C-alpha positions in Angstrom: 90.3 61.7 127.2 88.1 64.4 128.9 86.7 67.8 127.6 84.1 70.6 128.5 81.1 68.3 128.5 82.6 65.4 127.8 80.5 62.1 128.8 81.1 59.2 130.4 82.0 57.3 126.5 84.6 59.6 125.7 83.1 62.5 124.9 80.4 61.3 122.0 78.2 63.3 122.1 74.9 62.0 124.1 71.2 64.1 123.1 69.8 65.6 126.5 66.4 63.3 126.8 63.6 66.8 126.4 65.7 67.1 122.7 63.3 66.5 119.6 64.4 65.2 115.9 64.7 67.9 112.9 64.3 65.4 110.3 62.6 62.6 108.9 64.8 60.2 110.3 64.6 58.0 113.6 65.6 55.6 115.5 66.0 52.9 113.0 69.1 52.0 114.8 69.6 52.2 118.8 71.8 49.7 120.2 75.0 49.9 122.6 78.0 48.8 122.1 80.4 47.8 124.6 84.3 49.2 123.7 86.7 48.7 126.5 84.8 49.0 129.1 83.0 52.3 127.9 79.1 52.2 127.1 78.6 54.1 123.8 74.7 54.1 122.0 74.7 54.9 118.3 71.3 56.8 117.9 69.7 58.3 114.6 66.7 60.3 116.7 69.0 62.6 118.0 69.3 66.7 115.9 72.1 66.6 113.9 72.7 70.3 115.1 74.3 70.9 118.5 75.0 74.8 117.9 74.0 77.2 120.5 72.3 80.2 119.6 75.5 81.9 120.3 77.5 80.2 118.6 75.5 80.5 115.6 75.6 84.2 116.5 79.0 83.7 116.1 79.5 82.0 112.7 76.8 84.6 111.3 79.7 88.0 112.7 82.2 85.9 111.0 80.4 85.7 107.4 80.3 89.1 108.3 84.0 90.0 108.7 85.6 87.5 106.3 84.8 86.7 102.7 82.8 83.2 103.3 83.3 83.0 106.7 86.8 81.2 106.8 90.2 82.1 105.6 90.8 78.6 104.1 87.5 77.8 101.2 87.6 74.4 102.3 86.8 74.7 105.8 83.7 76.8 105.1 80.2 76.2 105.7 79.4 75.1 102.3 81.8 72.3 102.8 79.9 70.9 105.7 75.9 70.2 106.9 74.2 72.0 108.7 75.4 69.8 111.5 78.7 70.3 111.9 79.9 72.3 114.5 80.6 75.8 113.5 84.1 76.1 114.8 86.8 74.2 116.6 87.5 75.2 119.9 90.8 73.1 120.9 91.9 69.8 119.7 93.6 66.6 122.1 95.0 63.7 119.4 92.7 63.0 117.2 89.5 64.3 118.9 88.6 67.8 118.6 86.2 69.8 121.2 83.6 73.1 120.0 82.6 75.7 121.3 79.7 74.1 123.0 81.7 71.2 124.3 80.6 68.7 122.0 83.6 66.0 121.4 84.5 64.2 118.3 86.6 61.7 116.4 87.8 63.8 113.9 89.5 62.9 110.4 91.6 64.5 107.7 92.8 66.7 110.3 93.8 70.1 109.3 93.6 69.8 106.0 95.5 66.8 106.6 98.8 68.5 107.9 98.1 67.4 111.4 99.4 63.9 110.5 100.9 63.2 114.3 97.9 64.1 116.4 96.1 67.7 118.0 99.3 69.2 120.4 101.3 66.5 120.4 104.0 67.1 123.2 107.2 66.4 121.5 106.3 68.7 118.8 104.3 71.2 121.5 107.1 71.3 123.8 109.9 72.5 121.0 108.3 75.1 120.0 107.1 76.4 123.3 110.9 76.6 124.4 111.9 78.3 120.5 109.4 80.6 121.2 110.6 81.9 124.8 114.2 83.2 122.4 112.1 84.6 120.3 110.6 83.9 116.9 112.3 86.5 113.3 115.6 88.2 113.1 116.9 90.6 110.6 120.0 87.5 109.9 119.3 83.9 109.9 119.0 81.8 112.4 120.5 78.7 112.8 117.7 76.9 112.8 117.1 77.6 109.2 120.5 75.5 108.7 119.5 72.8 111.0 115.7 72.2 109.3 117.0 71.8 105.9 119.4 69.1 107.1 116.6 67.4 108.8 114.7 67.5 105.5 117.5 66.8 103.6 117.7 63.7 105.3 114.7 62.3 104.3 114.3 62.9 100.9 116.9 61.3 99.1 116.3 62.7 95.9 116.8 66.3 97.3 120.1 68.2 96.5 118.8 71.7 98.3 115.5 73.1 99.9 113.6 76.8 100.0 111.3 76.7 102.6 107.9 79.2 103.0 104.7 79.0 104.6 102.0 77.6 101.9 102.1 75.0 99.8 100.9 77.5 97.1 104.1 79.5 97.7 106.4 76.7 97.2 104.8 75.2 94.1 104.3 78.4 92.4 108.5 79.2 93.1 109.3 75.7 91.0 106.9 76.5 88.3 109.3 80.4 87.9 112.4 78.1 88.8 111.5 76.0 85.6 110.2 79.0 83.5 113.8 80.7 84.5 115.9 77.2 83.8 114.2 76.0 80.5 113.4 80.0 79.1 110.3 78.2 78.4 106.3 80.0 79.2 103.6 76.8 79.7 102.8 75.3 82.2 101.7 71.0 81.9 99.1 70.4 84.3 97.6 67.2 85.9 93.9 68.1 85.2 92.4 65.3 87.6 94.0 66.2 90.1 92.3 69.0 92.3 94.7 72.0 93.2 98.0 73.2 93.3 98.2 76.8 94.2 96.3 79.4 95.2 97.8 81.7 92.4 96.6 83.1 89.0 98.5 80.5 86.5 96.6 77.3 88.5 93.3 78.9 89.3 93.1 80.4 85.8 92.6 76.9 84.7 89.7 75.8 86.8 86.1 77.2 86.8 86.6 80.0 89.1 88.8 82.1 86.6 87.3 85.5 87.6 89.9 88.1 87.5 92.9 86.3 86.1 93.7 87.4 82.6 92.6 85.6 79.6 96.3 85.9 78.4 98.0 84.1 82.3 94.6 81.8 81.9 96.6 79.9 78.1 99.9 79.6 79.3 98.7 76.1 81.8 98.1 73.0 79.7 96.3 70.1 80.9 96.8 65.7 80.4 95.2 63.4 81.6 96.4 61.5 85.0 97.7 58.1 84.0 97.9 58.8 80.4 101.1 59.5 78.9 99.4 59.9 75.3 97.7 62.8 76.5 101.2 64.5 77.8 103.2 63.7 75.2 101.0 65.2 72.8 100.9 68.5 74.9 104.8 68.6 74.1 104.0 67.7 70.5 101.7 70.7 69.8 104.1 73.2 71.9 106.9 72.4 70.5 110.1 74.0 73.1 107.7 75.8 75.2 106.3 73.8 77.8 108.5 74.4 81.3 107.4 71.5 83.5 104.9 69.0 83.8 103.2 69.4 87.4 101.6 66.6 88.9 101.1 64.4 92.4 102.3 60.5 92.2 98.8 59.8 93.2 95.7 60.5 94.6 93.0 58.5 95.5 93.7 56.8 92.1 97.2 55.2 92.1 99.5 55.6 88.7 98.9 52.6 86.5 102.7 50.5 86.0 105.1 52.6 84.3 102.9 55.6 84.3 105.3 57.6 86.2 108.4 56.5 84.8 106.5 57.6 81.6 106.3 61.3 82.4 110.0 61.4 83.4 110.9 59.6 80.7 108.7 62.6 78.3 110.1 64.8 80.4 113.9 64.4 80.0 113.2 64.2 76.1 111.5 67.0 75.5 113.7 69.3 77.9 110.8 69.9 80.4 111.4 70.1 84.6 109.3 66.9 86.3 107.6 68.6 89.2 106.1 66.3 91.8 103.7 68.1 93.9 103.7 66.0 97.7 101.4 68.3 99.8 99.7 65.1 100.6 101.5 62.4 100.0 104.1 63.5 101.6 105.0 62.2 104.8 102.3 59.8 104.7 103.1 57.8 102.3 106.3 57.3 103.4 108.6 59.3 105.1 110.8 60.2 101.5 107.3 60.5 100.0 105.6 59.4 97.3 108.9 59.9 94.8 110.0 57.0 96.7 107.4 55.2 97.4 106.8 54.9 93.2 110.9 55.0 92.5 111.0 58.6 91.0 113.6 61.2 91.4 112.0 64.7 89.9 113.7 67.7 89.3 111.9 69.3 91.6 109.4 68.8 94.2 107.5 70.7 96.8 105.9 69.8 100.3 103.7 71.0 103.0 100.8 70.0 106.0 102.1 67.0 107.5 106.0 68.3 107.3 105.5 70.3 110.6 101.9 68.5 112.1 100.0 71.9 111.1 102.7 75.0 111.9 102.8 76.5 108.7 105.9 75.6 106.6 106.5 74.2 103.3 109.0 73.1 101.1 110.9 73.4 97.9 113.5 71.1 96.9 114.9 69.7 94.1 118.5 68.8 92.2 120.8 71.8 93.5 121.9 73.2 89.4 118.4 74.0 89.1 117.9 75.2 93.0 120.8 77.4 92.7 119.2 79.2 90.2 117.7 81.0 93.5 121.2 81.1 94.9 123.7 84.6 95.0 126.6 82.9 93.5 125.6 81.4 90.3 126.5 83.1 87.2 123.1 82.9 85.2 120.3 85.7 85.8 119.1 85.9 89.1 115.4 84.4 90.1 113.9 85.9 92.5 112.6 82.5 94.0 111.5 82.7 97.3 111.7 85.4 99.9 109.3 85.8 102.5 109.0 87.9 105.7 107.8 85.3 108.0 109.3 81.8 106.1 111.5 81.0 108.5 110.0 81.7 111.6 112.0 80.0 113.9 109.0 78.4 116.3 107.6 76.6 112.4 111.6 75.5 111.7 111.3 74.2 115.1 108.2 72.3 114.8 108.6 70.5 111.6 112.4 69.4 112.7 110.3 67.5 116.0 108.2 66.5 113.9 110.5 64.9 110.9 112.4 63.5 114.5 109.0 62.0 115.3 108.8 60.0 112.0 112.4 58.9 112.1 112.0 57.9 115.6 108.6 56.7 115.8 106.5 53.8 113.7 104.2 56.5 112.3 104.5 55.5 109.2 103.6 52.5 109.8 100.8 53.2 112.1 98.7 55.4 109.7 98.7 52.4 106.9 97.5 49.7 109.6 94.6 51.8 111.6 94.0 53.1 107.8 93.7 49.5 106.7 91.4 49.0 110.0 88.7 51.6 108.8 88.8 50.7 105.2 87.6 46.6 106.3 85.3 47.8 109.0 83.4 50.7 106.1 83.6 47.8 103.5 82.0 45.4 106.0 79.2 47.8 106.8 78.7 49.1 104.0 77.7 45.7 102.3 75.7 44.6 105.1 73.4 47.5 104.4 73.4 46.6 100.5 75.2 50.3 99.8 78.7 49.1 99.2 78.3 50.6 95.1 77.0 54.2 96.6 78.7 54.3 99.4 82.7 54.1 98.9 86.0 54.1 100.7 89.4 55.0 98.4 92.3 55.6 98.5 95.8 54.0 99.7 95.0 52.8 103.1 97.1 56.5 104.9 95.0 58.5 103.2 91.3 57.2 102.6 88.6 59.1 101.2 85.0 57.9 100.3 82.9 58.8 97.1 79.1 59.1 97.9 77.1 57.7 94.5 73.4 58.7 94.0 70.7 56.5 92.5 72.0 57.8 88.9 75.3 56.3 89.5 77.0 59.7 89.6 78.9 61.3 92.5 76.4 63.1 94.5 77.1 66.1 96.8 73.9 65.9 98.6 74.6 61.9 99.8 77.8 63.0 101.0 75.6 65.7 102.8 73.8 63.4 104.4 75.9 60.9 105.1 78.3 63.7 106.5 75.0 64.9 108.9 75.0 61.2 110.1 78.4 61.0 111.1 78.5 64.1 113.2 74.9 63.6 114.9 77.1 60.2 116.2 80.6 61.5 117.0 82.8 61.4 114.2 84.1 64.6 111.7 85.4 63.2 109.0 85.1 65.2 105.3 87.6 62.3 104.3 88.9 58.7 106.4 92.3 60.0 106.6 93.8 58.7 109.9 96.6 60.1 112.1 99.2 59.0 114.3 96.9 59.1 117.3 93.7 57.4 115.9 93.5 54.4 118.5 92.0 51.3 118.1 88.7 52.3 119.8 88.7 55.7 117.7 88.7 53.5 114.9 85.9 50.9 115.6 83.8 54.0 117.1 84.1 55.2 113.3 83.0 52.2 112.0 80.0 52.2 114.4 79.2 55.9 113.1 79.5 54.8 109.5 77.2 51.9 110.5 74.6 54.1 111.9 75.1 56.3 109.1 74.7 53.8 105.9 71.5 53.1 107.7 70.2 56.1 107.0 71.7 56.0 103.5 70.0 53.2 102.1 66.9 54.5 103.5 67.6 58.1 100.9 68.6 56.1 98.5 65.0 54.3 98.5 62.7 57.4 99.8 64.9 60.1 98.2 67.8 61.8 99.1 65.9 65.1 99.6 64.0 63.6 103.3 67.1 62.8 104.5 68.4 66.4 103.9 68.9 68.8 107.3 69.8 71.6 105.8 71.4 72.8 102.5 73.3 70.5 101.0 77.3 71.3 100.7 78.6 72.1 97.5 82.2 72.1 95.0 84.7 74.5 96.1 85.1 75.3 92.5 81.9 76.8 90.6 81.8 79.5 89.2 78.5 81.0 91.0 77.7 80.4 94.7 
């Protein structure tokens, strides 16, 4: 794979000879490894910041024009070390290039939305052909029916679907639909899971509730994952008031045996709807989502991210008797469910159709699990060898790996996360997580393990000598914090 200024080693950045290090990190590791004939050197004496002055100027301009410098908080500068490329110019497969031509192997691509790989040919070709016909009309496109048919053929428990542009909109629509269907006002959300929506009902329950009236904040209740008793206690304390229960089936922590069945049973017993957020799990855990993996049928579920390989498409789906409340044929009071100008743009629908058909005809899911497991085993071997296995941990299902960075006090550490990401970037890997795509090759995985090897060596020394000595720039911060 070739890119601007890419090198013979496949594009992993190699510093010019005159470059000087900008931290205490020196050449603790400097070794050569052969990968299918390609030469790669893992080093730690390279400066971790590669951005040119022009790129830094554009970064500053972004903060002048855009609150936070980015339209997505998770992509913001406070989520990445100073070493991170400020901008990504393009991507191909599992690799990306920044504005200065530096190439990286990327993980968690597009916030886990790009599951097939950047610029996946079948998807791009379908979109290119559709754009020639226009993208938005005054009446529905037949692509809306086609996309609905393909989607519902994947999700076995669903009977109707409504498309939109992002996960927040469809999850909020599920909540509105549940309130209309049940005639209740409260919602129970899983308090151990990080994100459901940008809308008031969820953000009001976080540590960033500014601008949200207390009356709205008090309508969202929290229960604990894998603790059915905590959910039942909410039903008991608020009889006939909880409209729905919103949760993900699995994150880095799997559900205990029978937990999801217990949630289903409690919803049925107390007259609430079960809403499953499949933004991350859908089209990653299984083509039928986590609900198929765990054999649970929610009343409503929401999908997005991988459904269209990074194009803007999300879906609210569920049982007909509930979904029909958003139709124009039922006898009940009408629900203004989802009605957005851009919700059914044809090129996004076609991207979804093409992506889902790739899932149906190619071994996407199997590849995600296989490559994730290869990466997990390699990382765990490396961390054991460096004696940091209790501080640097890989977690989650193989198709959806994340990592935890632990400090000397045994608690999760943003500073150590910063150092780890910084050292991965130094060695050509951009990894806010270890979530693989269909495009990640064996060579990508092996190069990543080599990069983790170098990063783990620095991590071990940081544990002994103090993490501050190894930080270049400020530590990353959690998105949800009350003050900057």
